[in-house]
Backbone as JSON Lines, residues from 0, in Angstrom:
{"i":0,"aa":"M","n":[0.84,-1.2,0.0],"ca":[0.0,0.0,0.0],"c":[0.87,1.25,0.0]}
{"i":1,"aa":"K","n":[0.53,2.2,-0.85],"ca":[1.23,3.49,-0.84],"c":[0.39,4.49,-0.06]}
{"i":2,"aa":"L","n":[1.03,5.18,0.9],"ca":[0.34,6.21,1.66],"c":[0.95,7.56,1.32]}
{"i":3,"aa":"I","n":[0.11,8.42,0.71],"ca":[0.56,9.72,0.21],"c":[-0.28,10.81,0.86]}
{"i":4,"aa":"A","n":[0.37,11.83,1.39],"ca":[-0.34,12.95,2.01],"c":[-0.69,14.0,0.96]}
{"i":5,"aa":"L","n":[-1.87,14.58,1.12],"ca":[-2.3,15.7,0.28],"c":[-2.68,16.83,1.22]}
{"i":6,"aa":"T","n":[-2.03,17.98,1.06],"ca":[-2.33,19.1,1.94],"c":[-2.33,20.39,1.13]}
{"i":7,"aa":"G","n":[-2.81,21.44,1.77],"ca":[-2.89,22.76,1.14],"c":[-3.69,23.67,2.04]}
{"i":8,"aa":"G","n":[-3.44,24.95,1.94],"ca":[-4.18,25.9,2.76],"c":[-5.65,25.95,2.38]}
{"i":9,"aa":"I","n":[-6.46,26.53,3.25],"ca":[-7.88,26.68,2.98],"c":[-8.08,27.41,1.65]}
{"i":10,"aa":"A","n":[-9.01,26.89,0.83],"ca":[-9.36,27.45,-0.48],"c":[-8.22,27.38,-1.5]}
{"i":11,"aa":"S","n":[-7.3,26.42,-1.29],"ca":[-6.21,26.27,-2.26],"c":[-6.62,25.42,-3.46]}
{"i":12,"aa":"G","n":[-7.71,24.66,-3.32],"ca":[-8.15,23.77,-4.39],"c":[-7.9,22.31,-4.09]}
{"i":13,"aa":"K","n":[-7.62,22.02,-2.83],"ca":[-7.28,20.65,-2.43],"c":[-8.43,19.67,-2.68]}
{"i":14,"aa":"S","n":[-9.66,20.12,-2.46],"ca":[-10.82,19.24,-2.67],"c":[-10.95,18.83,-4.14]}
{"i":15,"aa":"T","n":[-10.65,19.76,-5.03],"ca":[-10.68,19.46,-6.47],"c":[-9.64,18.4,-6.81]}
{"i":16,"aa":"V","n":[-8.45,18.54,-6.23],"ca":[-7.37,17.57,-6.47],"c":[-7.77,16.21,-5.91]}
{"i":17,"aa":"S","n":[-8.31,16.18,-4.71],"ca":[-8.71,14.95,-4.06],"c":[-9.76,14.21,-4.9]}
{"i":18,"aa":"A","n":[-10.75,14.96,-5.38],"ca":[-11.82,14.35,-6.19],"c":[-11.26,13.77,-7.48]}
{"i":19,"aa":"R","n":[-10.32,14.46,-8.1],"ca":[-9.73,13.97,-9.34],"c":[-8.91,12.7,-9.09]}
{"i":20,"aa":"L","n":[-8.16,12.67,-8.01],"ca":[-7.38,11.48,-7.67],"c":[-8.3,10.29,-7.4]}
{"i":21,"aa":"A","n":[-9.45,10.55,-6.77],"ca":[-10.43,9.49,-6.53],"c":[-10.95,8.93,-7.86]}
{"i":22,"aa":"E","n":[-11.18,9.82,-8.83],"ca":[-11.63,9.37,-10.16],"c":[-10.61,8.42,-10.78]}
{"i":23,"aa":"H","n":[-9.35,8.65,-10.5],"ca":[-8.28,7.81,-11.06],"c":[-8.13,6.48,-10.32]}
{"i":24,"aa":"G","n":[-8.8,6.35,-9.17],"ca":[-8.74,5.08,-8.44],"c":[-8.05,5.14,-7.09]}
{"i":25,"aa":"A","n":[-7.62,6.33,-6.68],"ca":[-7.02,6.45,-5.35],"c":[-8.09,6.24,-4.28]}
{"i":26,"aa":"V","n":[-7.68,5.7,-3.15],"ca":[-8.55,5.61,-1.98],"c":[-8.3,6.87,-1.15]}
{"i":27,"aa":"I","n":[-9.37,7.64,-0.92],"ca":[-9.22,8.92,-0.21],"c":[-9.57,8.73,1.26]}
{"i":28,"aa":"L","n":[-8.68,9.13,2.12],"ca":[-8.94,9.18,3.55],"c":[-8.92,10.66,3.94]}
{"i":29,"aa":"D","n":[-10.08,11.17,4.33],"ca":[-10.26,12.61,4.52],"c":[-10.17,12.97,6.01]}
{"i":30,"aa":"A","n":[-9.13,13.7,6.39],"ca":[-8.93,14.05,7.8],"c":[-10.07,14.92,8.34]}
{"i":31,"aa":"D","n":[-10.67,15.76,7.49],"ca":[-11.8,16.58,7.95],"c":[-12.99,15.7,8.34]}
{"i":32,"aa":"K","n":[-13.22,14.63,7.57],"ca":[-14.32,13.7,7.92],"c":[-13.99,12.96,9.21]}
{"i":33,"aa":"L","n":[-12.73,12.57,9.35],"ca":[-12.33,11.91,10.6],"c":[-12.54,12.87,11.78]}
{"i":34,"aa":"A","n":[-12.2,14.15,11.57],"ca":[-12.35,15.15,12.63],"c":[-13.81,15.33,13.03]}
{"i":35,"aa":"R","n":[-14.72,15.15,12.07],"ca":[-16.15,15.21,12.4],"c":[-16.59,13.96,13.16]}
{"i":36,"aa":"E","n":[-16.05,12.8,12.74],"ca":[-16.42,11.54,13.41],"c":[-16.02,11.55,14.88]}
{"i":37,"aa":"I","n":[-14.85,12.1,15.2],"ca":[-14.37,11.99,16.59],"c":[-15.1,12.92,17.55]}
{"i":38,"aa":"V","n":[-15.91,13.86,17.01],"ca":[-16.7,14.72,17.91],"c":[-18.2,14.45,17.75]}
{"i":39,"aa":"E","n":[-18.55,13.27,17.26],"ca":[-19.96,12.88,17.24],"c":[-20.44,12.6,18.67]}
{"i":40,"aa":"P","n":[-21.75,12.69,18.92],"ca":[-22.27,12.43,20.27],"c":[-21.79,11.07,20.8]}
{"i":41,"aa":"G","n":[-21.33,11.08,22.05],"ca":[-20.86,9.86,22.68],"c":[-19.37,9.62,22.56]}
{"i":42,"aa":"Q","n":[-18.69,10.4,21.7],"ca":[-17.25,10.22,21.52],"c":[-16.47,10.94,22.63]}
{"i":43,"aa":"P","n":[-15.38,10.33,23.1],"ca":[-14.59,10.96,24.18],"c":[-14.08,12.35,23.82]}
{"i":44,"aa":"A","n":[-13.69,12.56,22.56],"ca":[-13.16,13.88,22.18],"c":[-14.22,14.97,22.32]}
{"i":45,"aa":"L","n":[-15.49,14.65,22.04],"ca":[-16.56,15.64,22.2],"c":[-16.68,16.04,23.66]}
{"i":46,"aa":"A","n":[-16.64,15.05,24.55],"ca":[-16.74,15.35,25.98],"c":[-15.6,16.28,26.42]}
{"i":47,"aa":"K","n":[-14.4,16.04,25.89],"ca":[-13.25,16.88,26.25],"c":[-13.42,18.3,25.71]}
{"i":48,"aa":"V","n":[-13.93,18.43,24.47],"ca":[-14.15,19.76,23.88],"c":[-15.17,20.54,24.71]}
{"i":49,"aa":"V","n":[-16.26,19.88,25.09],"ca":[-17.31,20.55,25.87],"c":[-16.79,20.93,27.26]}
{"i":50,"aa":"A","n":[-16.0,20.04,27.86],"ca":[-15.44,20.34,29.19],"c":[-14.51,21.56,29.11]}
{"i":51,"aa":"E","n":[-13.8,21.69,28.01],"ca":[-12.84,22.79,27.86],"c":[-13.51,24.09,27.45]}
{"i":52,"aa":"F","n":[-14.46,24.03,26.52],"ca":[-15.0,25.26,25.91],"c":[-16.44,25.6,26.32]}
{"i":53,"aa":"G","n":[-17.15,24.67,26.96],"ca":[-18.47,25.01,27.49],"c":[-19.63,24.22,26.9]}
{"i":54,"aa":"E","n":[-20.64,23.99,27.76],"ca":[-21.85,23.24,27.38],"c":[-22.64,23.94,26.28]}
{"i":55,"aa":"H","n":[-22.46,25.26,26.15],"ca":[-23.23,26.01,25.15],"c":[-22.89,25.58,23.72]}
{"i":56,"aa":"L","n":[-21.81,24.8,23.57],"ca":[-21.43,24.33,22.23],"c":[-22.21,23.09,21.8]}
{"i":57,"aa":"L","n":[-23.07,22.57,22.68],"ca":[-23.88,21.41,22.31],"c":[-25.24,21.88,21.79]}
{"i":58,"aa":"L","n":[-25.61,21.35,20.64],"ca":[-26.93,21.62,20.07],"c":[-27.97,20.75,20.79]}
{"i":59,"aa":"P","n":[-29.27,21.03,20.6],"ca":[-30.3,20.25,21.3],"c":[-30.22,18.74,21.07]}
{"i":60,"aa":"D","n":[-29.72,18.32,19.91],"ca":[-29.61,16.88,19.63],"c":[-28.33,16.26,20.18]}
{"i":61,"aa":"G","n":[-27.52,17.07,20.89],"ca":[-26.31,16.55,21.5],"c":[-25.08,16.64,20.61]}
{"i":62,"aa":"S","n":[-25.26,17.17,19.39],"ca":[-24.12,17.3,18.48],"c":[-23.4,18.63,18.71]}
{"i":63,"aa":"L","n":[-22.21,18.73,18.15],"ca":[-21.36,19.9,18.35],"c":[-21.78,21.04,17.42]}
{"i":64,"aa":"D","n":[-21.89,22.23,17.97],"ca":[-22.14,23.43,17.17],"c":[-20.8,23.89,16.61]}
{"i":65,"aa":"R","n":[-20.45,23.36,15.44],"ca":[-19.13,23.6,14.87],"c":[-18.88,25.08,14.53]}
{"i":66,"aa":"P","n":[-19.87,25.79,13.95],"ca":[-19.62,27.22,13.68],"c":[-19.34,28.02,14.95]}
{"i":67,"aa":"A","n":[-20.04,27.69,16.04],"ca":[-19.82,28.4,17.3],"c":[-18.41,28.12,17.83]}
{"i":68,"aa":"L","n":[-17.98,26.85,17.72],"ca":[-16.62,26.52,18.14],"c":[-15.6,27.23,17.26]}
{"i":69,"aa":"G","n":[-15.87,27.25,15.96],"ca":[-14.97,27.93,15.03],"c":[-14.8,29.41,15.37]}
{"i":70,"aa":"S","n":[-15.9,30.05,15.76],"ca":[-15.82,31.48,16.08],"c":[-14.96,31.74,17.32]}
{"i":71,"aa":"I","n":[-14.86,30.73,18.19],"ca":[-14.01,30.86,19.39],"c":[-12.54,30.69,19.01]}
{"i":72,"aa":"V","n":[-12.23,29.65,18.24],"ca":[-10.83,29.26,18.07],"c":[-10.1,29.98,16.94]}
{"i":73,"aa":"F","n":[-10.82,30.43,15.92],"ca":[-10.1,30.98,14.77],"c":[-9.53,32.37,15.02]}
{"i":74,"aa":"N","n":[-9.97,33.02,16.09],"ca":[-9.39,34.32,16.43],"c":[-8.57,34.26,17.71]}
{"i":75,"aa":"N","n":[-8.25,33.04,18.16],"ca":[-7.57,32.88,19.45],"c":[-6.59,31.71,19.33]}
{"i":76,"aa":"S","n":[-5.32,32.03,19.15],"ca":[-4.33,30.98,18.88],"c":[-4.19,30.01,20.06]}
{"i":77,"aa":"A","n":[-4.34,30.49,21.29],"ca":[-4.24,29.6,22.45],"c":[-5.41,28.62,22.47]}
{"i":78,"aa":"A","n":[-6.62,29.12,22.18],"ca":[-7.79,28.24,22.14],"c":[-7.67,27.23,21.01]}
{"i":79,"aa":"L","n":[-7.15,27.66,19.87],"ca":[-6.96,26.75,18.73],"c":[-5.97,25.64,19.1]}
{"i":80,"aa":"K","n":[-4.9,26.01,19.79],"ca":[-3.92,25.0,20.21],"c":[-4.56,24.0,21.16]}
{"i":81,"aa":"T","n":[-5.36,24.49,22.09],"ca":[-6.06,23.6,23.03],"c":[-6.96,22.63,22.28]}
{"i":82,"aa":"L","n":[-7.71,23.15,21.32],"ca":[-8.6,22.29,20.52],"c":[-7.79,21.24,19.76]}
{"i":83,"aa":"N","n":[-6.7,21.69,19.12],"ca":[-5.87,20.75,18.36],"c":[-5.26,19.68,19.26]}
{"i":84,"aa":"D","n":[-4.9,20.06,20.48],"ca":[-4.33,19.09,21.42],"c":[-5.34,18.0,21.79]}
{"i":85,"aa":"I","n":[-6.62,18.36,21.74],"ca":[-7.69,17.37,22.0],"c":[-7.96,16.52,20.76]}
{"i":86,"aa":"T","n":[-8.08,17.19,19.61],"ca":[-8.6,16.48,18.43],"c":[-7.53,15.76,17.61]}
{"i":87,"aa":"H","n":[-6.33,16.33,17.48],"ca":[-5.33,15.7,16.61],"c":[-4.98,14.27,17.0]}
{"i":88,"aa":"P","n":[-4.74,13.97,18.3],"ca":[-4.44,12.58,18.65],"c":[-5.6,11.63,18.32]}
{"i":89,"aa":"A","n":[-6.85,12.1,18.53],"ca":[-8.01,11.25,18.25],"c":[-8.17,11.01,16.75]}
{"i":90,"aa":"V","n":[-7.92,12.05,15.96],"ca":[-7.97,11.89,14.49],"c":[-6.88,10.92,14.03]}
{"i":91,"aa":"W","n":[-5.69,11.06,14.62],"ca":[-4.58,10.2,14.25],"c":[-4.9,8.73,14.53]}
{"i":92,"aa":"E","n":[-5.47,8.46,15.71],"ca":[-5.79,7.07,16.07],"c":[-6.86,6.5,15.16]}
{"i":93,"aa":"L","n":[-7.9,7.29,14.86],"ca":[-8.95,6.82,13.95],"c":[-8.39,6.6,12.55]}
{"i":94,"aa":"G","n":[-7.52,7.49,12.11],"ca":[-6.89,7.36,10.8],"c":[-6.07,6.08,10.7]}
{"i":95,"aa":"Q","n":[-5.33,5.75,11.75],"ca":[-4.54,4.52,11.76],"c":[-5.44,3.29,11.63]}
{"i":96,"aa":"A","n":[-6.55,3.31,12.34],"ca":[-7.49,2.18,12.27],"c":[-8.06,2.04,10.85]}
{"i":97,"aa":"K","n":[-8.4,3.16,10.24],"ca":[-8.96,3.12,8.87],"c":[-7.91,2.62,7.88]}
{"i":98,"aa":"L","n":[-6.66,3.05,8.06],"ca":[-5.59,2.61,7.16],"c":[-5.37,1.09,7.26]}
{"i":99,"aa":"R","n":[-5.43,0.57,8.47],"ca":[-5.28,-0.88,8.64],"c":[-6.39,-1.63,7.9]}
{"i":100,"aa":"A","n":[-7.62,-1.08,7.96],"ca":[-8.75,-1.72,7.28],"c":[-8.6,-1.65,5.76]}
{"i":101,"aa":"I","n":[-8.11,-0.51,5.26],"ca":[-7.9,-0.35,3.81],"c":[-6.84,-1.33,3.33]}
{"i":102,"aa":"E","n":[-5.75,-1.43,4.08],"ca":[-4.66,-2.32,3.67],"c":[-5.09,-3.78,3.68]}
{"i":103,"aa":"A","n":[-5.92,-4.14,4.66],"ca":[-6.41,-5.51,4.74],"c":[-7.26,-5.85,3.52]}
{"i":104,"aa":"E","n":[-8.02,-4.85,3.05],"ca":[-8.92,-5.08,1.9],"c":[-8.17,-5.04,0.58]}
{"i":105,"aa":"D","n":[-7.19,-4.13,0.45],"ca":[-6.44,-3.99,-0.8],"c":[-4.99,-3.61,-0.49]}
{"i":106,"aa":"P","n":[-4.11,-4.61,-0.4],"ca":[-2.71,-4.34,-0.05],"c":[-1.97,-3.47,-1.07]}
{"i":107,"aa":"N","n":[-2.54,-3.32,-2.28],"ca":[-1.88,-2.52,-3.33],"c":[-2.52,-1.14,-3.51]}
{"i":108,"aa":"A","n":[-3.38,-0.76,-2.58],"ca":[-4.09,0.52,-2.73],"c":[-3.11,1.7,-2.71]}
{"i":109,"aa":"I","n":[-3.45,2.74,-3.48],"ca":[-2.78,4.04,-3.34],"c":[-3.72,4.9,-2.51]}
{"i":110,"aa":"V","n":[-3.3,5.17,-1.28],"ca":[-4.15,5.91,-0.35],"c":[-3.69,7.36,-0.3]}
{"i":111,"aa":"I","n":[-4.62,8.26,-0.54],"ca":[-4.36,9.69,-0.43],"c":[-4.96,10.16,0.89]}
{"i":112,"aa":"Y","n":[-4.1,10.57,1.82],"ca":[-4.58,11.08,3.1],"c":[-4.7,12.59,2.97]}
{"i":113,"aa":"D","n":[-5.94,13.03,2.83],"ca":[-6.27,14.44,2.6],"c":[-6.3,15.14,3.95]}
{"i":114,"aa":"V","n":[-5.23,15.91,4.25],"ca":[-5.08,16.46,5.6],"c":[-4.68,17.93,5.53]}
{"i":115,"aa":"P","n":[-5.65,18.84,5.72],"ca":[-5.35,20.27,5.62],"c":[-4.28,20.73,6.61]}
{"i":116,"aa":"L","n":[-4.31,20.16,7.82],"ca":[-3.41,20.64,8.88],"c":[-2.21,19.71,9.04]}
{"i":117,"aa":"L","n":[-1.61,19.3,7.94],"ca":[-0.5,18.36,8.0],"c":[0.67,18.94,8.79]}
{"i":118,"aa":"V","n":[1.01,20.2,8.53],"ca":[2.13,20.83,9.25],"c":[1.83,20.87,10.74]}
{"i":119,"aa":"E","n":[0.59,21.28,11.07],"ca":[0.22,21.45,12.47],"c":[0.15,20.11,13.2]}
{"i":120,"aa":"A","n":[-0.32,19.06,12.51],"ca":[-0.55,17.77,13.17],"c":[0.68,16.88,13.19]}
{"i":121,"aa":"S","n":[1.59,17.07,12.26],"ca":[2.67,16.09,12.09],"c":[3.67,16.1,13.25]}
{"i":122,"aa":"A","n":[3.8,17.22,13.92],"ca":[4.76,17.28,15.03],"c":[4.34,16.35,16.17]}
{"i":123,"aa":"A","n":[3.03,16.3,16.42],"ca":[2.54,15.51,17.56],"c":[2.47,14.02,17.22]}
{"i":124,"aa":"R","n":[2.03,13.69,16.02],"ca":[1.81,12.29,15.66],"c":[2.28,12.06,14.23]}
{"i":125,"aa":"P","n":[3.59,11.91,14.0],"ca":[4.06,11.78,12.63],"c":[3.58,10.49,11.97]}
{"i":126,"aa":"M","n":[3.1,10.6,10.75],"ca":[2.75,9.42,9.95],"c":[3.86,9.22,8.92]}
{"i":127,"aa":"Q","n":[4.02,7.98,8.5],"ca":[5.05,7.68,7.53],"c":[4.47,7.76,6.12]}
{"i":128,"aa":"F","n":[4.6,8.93,5.51],"ca":[4.09,9.11,4.14],"c":[5.2,8.82,3.14]}
{"i":129,"aa":"E","n":[4.81,8.15,2.05],"ca":[5.78,7.9,1.0],"c":[6.12,9.2,0.27]}
{"i":130,"aa":"K","n":[5.09,10.0,0.02],"ca":[5.26,11.3,-0.63],"c":[4.26,12.28,-0.04]}
{"i":131,"aa":"I","n":[4.55,13.57,-0.19],"ca":[3.63,14.64,0.25],"c":[3.35,15.56,-0.93]}
{"i":132,"aa":"I","n":[2.06,15.73,-1.22],"ca":[1.61,16.63,-2.28],"c":[1.07,17.9,-1.62]}
{"i":133,"aa":"V","n":[1.53,19.05,-2.09],"ca":[1.01,20.33,-1.6],"c":[0.31,21.05,-2.74]}
{"i":134,"aa":"V","n":[-0.95,21.42,-2.51],"ca":[-1.68,22.28,-3.45],"c":[-1.45,23.71,-3.0]}
{"i":135,"aa":"N","n":[-0.93,24.53,-3.89],"ca":[-0.52,25.87,-3.49],"c":[-1.22,26.93,-4.34]}
{"i":136,"aa":"A","n":[-1.72,27.95,-3.66],"ca":[-2.29,29.11,-4.35],"c":[-1.95,30.34,-3.53]}
{"i":137,"aa":"R","n":[-1.84,31.47,-4.2],"ca":[-1.46,32.71,-3.51],"c":[-2.46,33.05,-2.4]}
{"i":138,"aa":"R","n":[-1.93,33.62,-1.34],"ca":[-2.77,33.97,-0.18],"c":[-3.93,34.89,-0.57]}
{"i":139,"aa":"D","n":[-3.64,35.91,-1.37],"ca":[-4.71,36.86,-1.74],"c":[-5.77,36.18,-2.6]}
{"i":140,"aa":"E","n":[-5.37,35.21,-3.41],"ca":[-6.32,34.5,-4.25],"c":[-7.21,33.59,-3.39]}
{"i":141,"aa":"R","n":[-6.63,32.96,-2.39],"ca":[-7.42,32.1,-1.51],"c":[-8.43,32.93,-0.71]}
{"i":142,"aa":"I","n":[-8.01,34.1,-0.25],"ca":[-8.93,34.98,0.48],"c":[-10.06,35.42,-0.44]}
{"i":143,"aa":"R","n":[-9.72,35.77,-1.68],"ca":[-10.75,36.17,-2.65],"c":[-11.78,35.05,-2.86]}
{"i":144,"aa":"R","n":[-11.3,33.8,-2.97],"ca":[-12.2,32.65,-3.16],"c":[-13.13,32.46,-1.97]}
{"i":145,"aa":"M","n":[-12.59,32.62,-0.76],"ca":[-13.42,32.43,0.44],"c":[-14.53,33.48,0.52]}
{"i":146,"aa":"V","n":[-14.19,34.7,0.14],"ca":[-15.19,35.78,0.16],"c":[-16.23,35.54,-0.94]}
{"i":147,"aa":"A","n":[-15.75,35.2,-2.15],"ca":[-16.66,35.04,-3.3],"c":[-17.47,33.75,-3.23]}
{"i":148,"aa":"D","n":[-16.81,32.63,-2.86],"ca":[-17.47,31.32,-2.96],"c":[-18.11,30.85,-1.67]}
{"i":149,"aa":"R","n":[-17.61,31.32,-0.53],"ca":[-18.12,30.81,0.75],"c":[-18.86,31.87,1.55]}
{"i":150,"aa":"G","n":[-18.94,33.08,1.01],"ca":[-19.71,34.13,1.67],"c":[-19.07,34.67,2.95]}
{"i":151,"aa":"M","n":[-17.76,34.47,3.11],"ca":[-17.08,34.99,4.3],"c":[-16.79,36.47,4.13]}
{"i":152,"aa":"S","n":[-16.65,37.15,5.25],"ca":[-16.18,38.53,5.19],"c":[-14.66,38.5,4.95]}
{"i":153,"aa":"Q","n":[-14.11,39.62,4.52],"ca":[-12.66,39.72,4.31],"c":[-11.91,39.38,5.62]}
{"i":154,"aa":"A","n":[-12.4,39.91,6.73],"ca":[-11.73,39.69,8.03],"c":[-11.79,38.22,8.43]}
{"i":155,"aa":"E","n":[-12.96,37.58,8.22],"ca":[-13.11,36.15,8.52],"c":[-12.13,35.32,7.71]}
{"i":156,"aa":"A","n":[-12.07,35.62,6.4],"ca":[-11.2,34.86,5.5],"c":[-9.74,35.02,5.91]}
{"i":157,"aa":"E","n":[-9.35,36.24,6.23],"ca":[-7.96,36.49,6.64],"c":[-7.64,35.77,7.94]}
{"i":158,"aa":"A","n":[-8.62,35.7,8.87],"ca":[-8.41,35.0,10.14],"c":[-8.21,33.51,9.91]}
{"i":159,"aa":"R","n":[-9.01,32.93,9.0],"ca":[-8.89,31.5,8.7],"c":[-7.51,31.19,8.11]}
{"i":160,"aa":"V","n":[-7.08,32.01,7.17],"ca":[-5.76,31.8,6.57],"c":[-4.66,31.97,7.62]}
{"i":161,"aa":"G","n":[-4.82,33.0,8.45],"ca":[-3.81,33.29,9.47],"c":[-3.7,32.22,10.54]}
{"i":162,"aa":"A","n":[-4.79,31.44,10.74],"ca":[-4.78,30.4,11.77],"c":[-4.06,29.14,11.31]}
{"i":163,"aa":"Q","n":[-3.78,29.05,10.01],"ca":[-3.12,27.86,9.46],"c":[-1.62,28.09,9.31]}
{"i":164,"aa":"A","n":[-0.91,27.01,9.02],"ca":[0.52,27.1,8.73],"c":[0.74,28.01,7.53]}
{"i":165,"aa":"T","n":[1.95,28.52,7.4],"ca":[2.26,29.39,6.26],"c":[2.51,28.56,5.01]}
{"i":166,"aa":"D","n":[2.42,29.22,3.85],"ca":[2.73,28.54,2.58],"c":[4.15,27.99,2.62]}
{"i":167,"aa":"A","n":[5.08,28.76,3.16],"ca":[6.48,28.33,3.21],"c":[6.63,27.06,4.04]}
{"i":168,"aa":"E","n":[5.9,26.96,5.16],"ca":[5.98,25.76,6.01],"c":[5.46,24.53,5.26]}
{"i":169,"aa":"R","n":[4.37,24.71,4.52],"ca":[3.82,23.58,3.76],"c":[4.77,23.19,2.62]}
{"i":170,"aa":"L","n":[5.25,24.19,1.89],"ca":[6.11,23.91,0.73],"c":[7.41,23.23,1.14]}
{"i":171,"aa":"A","n":[7.87,23.51,2.36],"ca":[9.1,22.88,2.85],"c":[8.95,21.37,3.0]}
{"i":172,"aa":"M","n":[7.69,20.89,3.14],"ca":[7.44,19.45,3.3],"c":[7.19,18.75,1.97]}
{"i":173,"aa":"A","n":[7.0,19.52,0.9],"ca":[6.44,18.97,-0.34],"c":[7.43,18.14,-1.14]}
{"i":174,"aa":"D","n":[6.93,16.99,-1.62],"ca":[7.63,16.24,-2.67],"c":[7.11,16.67,-4.04]}
{"i":175,"aa":"Y","n":[5.81,17.0,-4.09],"ca":[5.18,17.47,-5.32],"c":[4.37,18.72,-4.99]}
{"i":176,"aa":"V","n":[4.44,19.74,-5.84],"ca":[3.63,20.95,-5.67],"c":[2.71,21.11,-6.87]}
{"i":177,"aa":"L","n":[1.42,21.24,-6.6],"ca":[0.43,21.53,-7.64],"c":[0.04,22.99,-7.51]}
{"i":178,"aa":"D","n":[0.38,23.78,-8.51],"ca":[0.11,25.22,-8.48],"c":[-1.34,25.46,-8.91]}
{"i":179,"aa":"N","n":[-2.09,26.19,-8.12],"ca":[-3.49,26.47,-8.47],"c":[-3.79,27.96,-8.48]}
{"i":180,"aa":"D","n":[-2.92,28.72,-9.14],"ca":[-3.22,30.13,-9.39],"c":[-3.86,30.31,-10.76]}
{"i":181,"aa":"G","n":[-3.9,29.24,-11.55],"ca":[-4.45,29.32,-12.9],"c":[-5.88,28.82,-12.96]}
{"i":182,"aa":"T","n":[-6.24,28.16,-14.07],"ca":[-7.62,27.7,-14.25],"c":[-7.81,26.31,-13.64]}
{"i":183,"aa":"R","n":[-9.06,25.94,-13.47],"ca":[-9.41,24.6,-12.98],"c":[-8.86,23.53,-13.93]}
{"i":184,"aa":"E","n":[-8.97,23.8,-15.24],"ca":[-8.5,22.83,-16.24],"c":[-7.0,22.6,-16.12]}
{"i":185,"aa":"E","n":[-6.26,23.67,-15.88],"ca":[-4.81,23.55,-15.72],"c":[-4.47,22.7,-14.5]}
{"i":186,"aa":"L","n":[-5.24,22.9,-13.43],"ca":[-5.02,22.13,-12.21],"c":[-5.31,20.65,-12.46]}
{"i":187,"aa":"L","n":[-6.43,20.36,-13.12],"ca":[-6.79,18.97,-13.38],"c":[-5.76,18.28,-14.27]}
{"i":188,"aa":"D","n":[-5.24,19.01,-15.26],"ca":[-4.19,18.44,-16.12],"c":[-2.95,18.09,-15.3]}
{"i":189,"aa":"A","n":[-2.61,18.96,-14.36],"ca":[-1.44,18.71,-13.5],"c":[-1.67,17.49,-12.61]}
{"i":190,"aa":"V","n":[-2.91,17.33,-12.13],"ca":[-3.25,16.16,-11.3],"c":[-3.13,14.88,-12.13]}
{"i":191,"aa":"D","n":[-3.63,14.92,-13.37],"ca":[-3.55,13.75,-14.24],"c":[-2.1,13.33,-14.47]}
{"i":192,"aa":"E","n":[-1.24,14.3,-14.69],"ca":[0.19,14.02,-14.88],"c":[0.79,13.41,-13.61]}
{"i":193,"aa":"L","n":[0.42,13.98,-12.48],"ca":[0.97,13.49,-11.21],"c":[0.51,12.06,-10.95]}
{"i":194,"aa":"W","n":[-0.77,11.77,-11.26],"ca":[-1.27,10.41,-11.05],"c":[-0.47,9.38,-11.86]}
{"i":195,"aa":"A","n":[-0.12,9.74,-13.08],"ca":[0.68,8.85,-13.92],"c":[2.0,8.52,-13.22]}
{"i":196,"aa":"T","n":[2.58,9.49,-12.55],"ca":[3.83,9.28,-11.8],"c":[3.59,8.41,-10.57]}
{"i":197,"aa":"L","n":[2.53,8.72,-9.82],"ca":[2.27,8.0,-8.58],"c":[1.92,6.54,-8.82]}
{"i":198,"aa":"S","n":[1.21,6.27,-9.9],"ca":[0.73,4.92,-10.16],"c":[1.68,4.08,-10.99]}
{"i":199,"aa":"A","n":[2.79,4.69,-11.41],"ca":[3.77,3.95,-12.26],"c":[4.39,2.8,-11.48]}
């Protein structure tokens, strides 16, 4: 089994790359989905989040009010670190379990671990990736996309970008860089070329 990391800053185009790799036959393991699973009702990580940040973050059905939590942590680096200290180990453990299941089913799978916070998470729980792919787009372009496509304010978008690792930190880890300052078609062509290399 090949385990390859895919990362990129918010609004860099990582989801487009992930979807294209899936079309080619890659098995996608999405860290954001794992992060949602570990804070479902009844999960230990949810109890820890509520104990740390308050009962008001629980919705009537017992699920986590993610936007409310986001509004607390994205403008407060200490709170974000506390949240990451709770969630990253739980995501890592769940990811390991899923990888074991994938390998048992298909020992020759090419697994793309789609992980936005690779820089932030790797220090605490390093995974052994064969290669790391970074999707890169200019900071101002990513902010423009968040405002235009996600309805965020300029300040919100800048806070989200500022809460993540820098482009330089991500690029320092990269084995492959997919530039996404151009068109969607150019990005998809670059993904197709990269897949030919990965699957060779």
